[in-house]
Each structure stands twice: as C-alpha cells, then as structure tokens.
C-alpha positions as CSV (number, residue, x, y, z in Angstrom):
1,M,-15.6,-61.3,22.0
2,E,-15.0,-57.6,21.2
3,H,-17.5,-55.3,19.7
4,E,-15.6,-55.4,16.4
5,F,-16.4,-59.0,16.0
6,W,-20.2,-58.2,15.8
7,H,-19.7,-55.1,13.7
8,E,-17.8,-57.2,11.2
9,R,-20.5,-59.9,11.2
10,W,-23.2,-57.4,10.5
11,A,-21.1,-55.5,7.9
12,E,-20.4,-58.7,6.0
13,Q,-24.0,-59.9,6.6
14,R,-22.8,-63.1,8.2
15,I,-25.9,-63.2,10.4
16,G,-27.0,-66.8,10.4
17,F,-28.4,-66.2,13.9
18,H,-31.0,-63.8,12.4
19,Q,-34.3,-65.6,12.0
20,P,-36.5,-64.6,9.0
21,E,-39.6,-65.5,11.0
22,V,-41.0,-65.0,14.5
23,N,-39.5,-67.6,16.9
24,K,-41.9,-70.5,17.5
25,Y,-41.0,-70.8,21.1
26,L,-41.8,-67.2,21.8
27,Q,-45.2,-67.7,20.3
28,T,-45.8,-70.9,22.2
29,F,-44.6,-69.9,25.7
30,F,-45.1,-66.1,25.7
31,E,-48.2,-66.4,27.9
32,R,-46.0,-67.9,30.7
33,L,-44.5,-64.4,31.2
34,N,-47.8,-63.0,32.3
35,V,-47.2,-59.7,30.7
36,A,-50.1,-57.3,31.0
37,D,-51.1,-55.0,28.2
38,F,-48.5,-52.2,27.6
39,E,-46.0,-53.6,30.1
40,Q,-42.4,-53.5,28.8
41,V,-40.5,-56.6,27.5
42,F,-36.7,-56.2,27.3
43,V,-34.9,-57.9,24.4
44,P,-31.1,-57.9,24.9
45,L,-28.8,-58.2,21.9
46,C,-31.9,-57.9,19.8
47,G,-30.4,-57.5,16.3
48,K,-33.2,-56.8,13.9
49,S,-35.4,-59.5,15.2
50,L,-39.0,-59.8,14.0
51,D,-39.8,-61.0,17.4
52,M,-40.0,-57.4,18.5
53,L,-42.8,-56.7,16.1
54,W,-44.6,-59.8,17.3
55,L,-44.3,-58.6,20.9
56,R,-45.7,-55.2,20.0
57,E,-48.6,-57.0,18.3
58,Q,-49.3,-58.6,21.7
59,D,-49.8,-55.1,23.1
60,C,-46.4,-55.0,24.8
61,S,-44.0,-52.2,25.0
62,V,-40.6,-53.4,23.7
63,L,-37.2,-52.3,24.7
64,G,-34.3,-53.6,22.7
65,V,-30.5,-53.1,23.0
66,E,-28.1,-53.8,20.1
67,I,-24.4,-52.9,19.5
68,S,-24.7,-52.8,15.7
69,E,-25.8,-49.6,14.0
70,T,-26.4,-51.7,10.8
71,A,-28.8,-54.0,12.7
72,C,-30.6,-51.0,14.3
73,T,-31.2,-49.1,11.1
74,G,-32.0,-52.4,9.3
75,F,-34.8,-53.2,11.7
76,F,-36.7,-50.1,11.0
77,S,-35.9,-49.7,7.3
78,E,-36.8,-53.3,6.4
79,N,-40.1,-52.8,8.1
80,G,-40.9,-49.6,6.2
81,I,-40.3,-47.2,9.1
82,D,-38.4,-44.0,8.4
83,I,-37.0,-42.8,11.7
84,E,-34.1,-40.7,13.0
85,A,-31.9,-41.6,16.0
86,Y,-31.3,-39.2,18.8
87,P,-28.5,-39.4,21.5
88,H,-29.4,-40.4,25.0
89,G,-26.6,-41.1,27.5
90,A,-24.4,-43.9,26.1
91,F,-26.8,-44.8,23.4
92,S,-28.4,-43.6,20.2
93,V,-32.2,-44.2,20.4
94,R,-34.9,-44.9,17.9
95,E,-38.4,-45.0,19.2
96,V,-41.8,-45.6,17.4
97,D,-45.0,-47.4,18.0
98,S,-44.1,-48.8,21.5
99,I,-40.7,-50.0,20.3
100,R,-37.7,-48.4,21.8
101,L,-34.3,-49.5,20.4
102,L,-31.1,-48.5,22.1
103,C,-28.0,-48.8,19.9
104,G,-24.9,-49.2,22.1
105,D,-23.1,-51.5,24.5
106,F,-25.3,-53.6,26.7
107,F,-22.8,-53.3,29.6
108,R,-23.5,-49.5,29.7
109,L,-27.2,-50.0,30.5
110,T,-28.4,-48.6,33.8
111,A,-31.2,-49.6,36.2
112,D,-33.0,-46.4,35.2
113,E,-33.2,-47.5,31.6
114,L,-34.7,-50.9,32.6
115,A,-36.9,-49.5,35.4
116,K,-40.2,-50.2,33.5
117,V,-39.2,-53.7,32.4
118,S,-41.7,-56.5,33.5
119,A,-40.2,-59.4,31.5
120,V,-37.1,-60.4,29.5
121,Y,-37.0,-62.3,26.3
122,D,-33.5,-63.7,25.6
123,R,-33.3,-65.8,22.4
124,A,-29.9,-64.8,21.1
125,A,-28.0,-63.0,23.9
126,L,-26.7,-65.6,26.4
127,I,-25.9,-68.2,23.7
128,A,-24.0,-65.5,21.7
129,L,-21.4,-65.1,24.4
130,P,-18.4,-67.3,25.4
131,K,-18.5,-68.6,29.0
132,E,-16.5,-65.8,30.7
133,M,-18.7,-63.1,29.1
134,R,-21.9,-65.0,29.9
135,L,-21.1,-64.6,33.6
136,R,-20.5,-60.8,33.1
137,Y,-23.7,-60.6,31.1
138,V,-25.9,-62.2,33.7
139,Q,-24.3,-60.4,36.6
140,R,-25.0,-57.1,34.8
141,L,-28.5,-58.1,33.9
142,L,-29.4,-59.0,37.4
143,D,-27.8,-55.8,38.8
144,I,-30.1,-53.6,36.7
145,L,-33.3,-55.5,36.3
146,P,-36.2,-54.4,38.6
147,A,-37.6,-56.9,41.1
148,G,-40.4,-59.2,40.0
149,V,-39.4,-59.9,36.4
150,K,-39.7,-63.2,34.5
151,I,-37.3,-64.3,31.8
152,L,-38.1,-66.4,28.8
153,L,-34.7,-67.8,27.9
154,I,-33.8,-70.0,24.9
155,T,-30.5,-71.9,24.9
156,L,-28.6,-74.6,23.0
157,E,-27.0,-77.8,24.4
158,F,-24.4,-79.7,22.4
159,E,-21.0,-81.2,22.8
160,G,-18.0,-78.9,22.4
161,E,-17.1,-75.3,23.0
162,Q,-17.3,-73.9,19.5
163,G,-19.5,-70.9,18.8
164,P,-21.3,-68.6,18.5
165,P,-23.9,-69.8,19.2
166,F,-22.4,-71.5,22.3
167,N,-23.4,-74.6,24.3
168,V,-25.0,-73.5,27.6
169,P,-25.6,-76.6,29.8
170,A,-28.3,-76.9,32.4
171,N,-25.8,-76.8,35.3
172,E,-24.6,-73.4,34.1
173,I,-28.1,-72.0,33.9
174,N,-28.5,-73.0,37.5
175,E,-25.2,-71.5,38.6
176,L,-26.0,-68.2,36.9
177,F,-29.6,-67.7,37.8
178,A,-30.6,-69.8,40.8
179,P,-29.5,-67.3,43.4
180,R,-32.3,-65.0,42.3
181,F,-34.7,-67.0,40.2
182,H,-36.9,-70.1,40.3
183,I,-35.8,-72.1,37.2
184,N,-38.3,-74.1,35.1
185,R,-37.1,-76.1,32.1
186,L,-40.3,-75.8,29.9
187,H,-39.3,-77.6,26.7
188,E,-36.5,-79.2,24.8
189,E,-36.4,-80.1,21.1
190,R,-33.9,-81.4,18.6
191,P,-33.9,-79.2,15.5
192,T,-34.7,-80.9,12.2
193,D,-32.2,-79.0,10.1
194,P,-29.2,-81.2,9.3
195,K,-26.8,-78.4,10.1
196,D,-28.1,-78.4,13.7
197,A,-27.5,-82.2,14.2
198,G,-26.5,-83.0,17.7
199,R,-28.0,-79.8,19.2
200,T,-30.9,-79.5,21.6
201,E,-32.9,-76.3,21.9
202,V,-34.1,-75.6,25.4
203,V,-36.7,-73.2,26.6
204,W,-36.5,-71.9,30.2
205,L,-38.8,-69.8,32.3
206,L,-37.1,-67.9,35.1
207,S,-39.3,-66.4,37.8
208,D,-37.9,-63.9,40.3
209,K,-38.0,-65.3,43.8
210,A,-38.9,-61.8,45.1
211,T,-42.5,-62.4,43.8
212,N,-43.0,-65.8,45.4
C-alpha cells in the first residue's frame, strides 16, 4: 500500500478507522503499560486520534507519527490548537503540551527519534497494513525501539484477507514479536456493530524480554 492510498483516503475523508471517542481498550488496559508520569508513549500511524489527548491527560508525553498532512493539521485544529509546523530531518513537526506529532513516513524514523519512548500504543497501525508490509513495519519498529518497552496492541481476527483493516491472526503475532517480547493475550471481544459481524477484537500486551 503506497502513501498515495492514505493521502487519498484522508483527502476524500474515507476515514472509517478514525474513532470519534477514546478507545475503550486503551482506557481499560493502559495501566498494564506501567508508564510513569511524563514518560513517552509512541503512537504509530496515529492519524488524528483522540487517544493522544487522553494519554496526555494521564500525564504522559506523546509521540505520534502520521503520513497524512491532512490528519496532522486536523488533529490540532479540531482541538482548538493553533500551531505551525517546522522541519526536522525527514519530518515536519508540530509540538505542544507534551504532544509531539511527526508528519512523514514511519519507515524513515530513527532510533534517536524514539530514544525516550517507554511504551507503544498501536491501535491502528499493524492492522492497517497488508501482510508483507506488517513484517517490514515490525522489523523497523523493533530496530529503532529502545530496550525495555511495552506495547499495547489491538488487532482484529476474522476470515479472509480483505482490508484495511486486516485480519492479523495469533500465530502471526507470535511470529512477529516472540523473538523479542513476552506475549500476553489480555482480552478478546466480538463487536456489537452489525458491520463488524464475524470479527473479534483482540488486545495484546507485549513485554520486552530484556527487562525480565
């Protein structure tokens, strides 16, 4: 899936993946990340998610990365924040009130940019990518994350290969993350919305083996 796909989705406002409220699983399981006050939580492919505001309200520092300029400007403007972007390496950056949003290609992130990250919250990144890109995404993420992080990951399981969002089965989670992380399947739930019939939402906690 090329960048143009996501630029078109945002330009045409075909953003059914955007949730108009804070994710309930984040609120329920956030404490399992053991994030201390002012530690940084990384939100990959963050869009304009309200989850970032909620994380800030929990006294976290938030680092998001998003390819769409429309999403990045929308996040701040829709929350009444007037801010200008400035260039920094491969990204344009907006930063205010402990939220730092990098607009650009996830695959151009470096370890230096993630050096302060203590935890990762992935609700819409892994499931947004087809299988071959999921492997690239995880390999890159693990290359640049510092040691000791925990990941709160939300996935979908269903029959078929259509997407996004895509089916990410449990065996794939194990293949992608088990070399570095202890994997804990925290919760699973069938959505009540008829359009999600046949799907199961799954919440995972991944704990870096380097800390155990």
